[in-house]
KEBA-344707 format. One record per residue (C-alpha): residue in three letters; x, y, z. Coordinates in steps of 0.001 Angstrom, whole numbers, always signed. Example, Ala and Ser with C-alpha at 12.3 -4.5 7.8 and 13.67 -1.06 7.14 Angstrom:
BEGIN
[pt 'ALA', [+12300, -4500, +7800]],
[pt 'SER', [+13670, -1060, +7140]],
END
This chain:
BEGIN
[pt 'UNK', [-11972, -13637, +25332]],
[pt 'UNK', [-13330, -10709, +23317]],
[pt 'UNK', [-15329, -11547, +20248]],
[pt 'UNK', [-14621, -9872, +16921]],
[pt 'UNK', [-17646, -7542, +16993]],
[pt 'UNK', [-16789, -6019, +20358]],
[pt 'UNK', [-13136, -5668, +19328]],
[pt 'UNK', [-14053, -3880, +16089]],
[pt 'UNK', [-16587, -1672, +17910]],
[pt 'UNK', [-13865, -551, +20284]],
[pt 'UNK', [-10813, -304, +17984]],
[pt 'UNK', [-12201, -465, +14408]],
[pt 'UNK', [-11775, +3199, +13494]],
[pt 'UNK', [-8420, +3807, +15184]],
[pt 'UNK', [-5588, +4921, +12897]],
[pt 'UNK', [-7940, +5990, +10092]],
[pt 'UNK', [-5603, +8641, +8698]],
[pt 'UNK', [-4202, +9388, +5272]],
[pt 'UNK', [-653, +8806, +6522]],
[pt 'UNK', [-1429, +5386, +7926]],
[pt 'UNK', [-3015, +4267, +4668]],
[pt 'UNK', [-150, +5641, +2616]],
[pt 'UNK', [+2357, +3657, +4700]],
[pt 'UNK', [+407, +508, +3868]],
[pt 'UNK', [+435, +1520, +203]],
[pt 'UNK', [+4215, +1950, +326]],
[pt 'UNK', [+4674, -1426, +1982]],
[pt 'UNK', [+2475, -3042, -676]],
[pt 'UNK', [+4476, -1401, -3447]],
[pt 'UNK', [+7790, -2616, -2001]],
[pt 'UNK', [+6697, -6202, -1419]],
[pt 'UNK', [+4322, -6757, -4356]],
[pt 'UNK', [+5052, -4291, -7157]],
[pt 'UNK', [+8846, -3932, -6942]],
[pt 'UNK', [+9612, -7664, -7327]],
[pt 'UNK', [+7221, -8010, -10277]],
[pt 'UNK', [+8565, -4943, -12061]],
[pt 'UNK', [+12205, -5816, -11303]],
[pt 'UNK', [+11976, -9451, -12432]],
[pt 'UNK', [+10186, -8497, -15627]],
[pt 'UNK', [+12670, -5717, -16400]],
[pt 'UNK', [+15685, -7917, -15674]],
[pt 'UNK', [+14402, -10518, -18134]],
[pt 'UNK', [+14101, -7719, -20686]],
[pt 'UNK', [+17644, -6545, -19790]],
[pt 'UNK', [+16465, -3070, -18793]],
[pt 'UNK', [+18413, -704, -16562]],
[pt 'UNK', [+17870, -53, -12862]],
[pt 'UNK', [+16789, +3474, -13773]],
[pt 'UNK', [+13927, +1942, -15777]],
[pt 'UNK', [+12991, -286, -12820]],
[pt 'UNK', [+13019, +2586, -10326]],
[pt 'UNK', [+10994, +4816, -12654]],
[pt 'UNK', [+8231, +2251, -13095]],
[pt 'UNK', [+8261, +1222, -9443]],
[pt 'UNK', [+8100, +4899, -8442]],
[pt 'UNK', [+4984, +5395, -10540]],
[pt 'UNK', [+3273, +2432, -8874]],
[pt 'UNK', [+4518, +3461, -5423]],
[pt 'UNK', [+2984, +6932, -5773]],
[pt 'UNK', [-249, +5418, -7100]],
[pt 'UNK', [-530, +2977, -4196]],
[pt 'UNK', [+408, +5673, -1672]],
[pt 'UNK', [-2469, +7838, -2861]],
[pt 'UNK', [-4942, +4952, -3108]],
[pt 'UNK', [-4040, +3574, +325]],
[pt 'UNK', [-4279, +6996, +1902]],
[pt 'UNK', [-7664, +7799, +387]],
[pt 'UNK', [-9148, +4411, +1229]],
[pt 'UNK', [-7961, +4609, +4815]],
[pt 'UNK', [-9025, +8233, +5280]],
[pt 'UNK', [-12550, +7952, +3923]],
[pt 'UNK', [-13540, +4418, +4965]],
[pt 'UNK', [-15336, +4313, +8283]],
[pt 'UNK', [-16435, +1056, +9871]],
[pt 'UNK', [-19957, +1134, +11202]],
END
């Protein structure tokens, strides 16, 4: 069985692209941000347009952050 160090030495920097990180940011926004924003807005009796606007802001923010972190982080 391979130990963690040899595995990370071999595969640690694969898929270090902006697109890969932005996909992870989108997934995080759908599964973490959207439920929080939607539940809060529904308790405040806001519209779905309000929910999508605020979720869209956070989705774009997490897309950019995920992309930049993935692009410029290199494992040594």
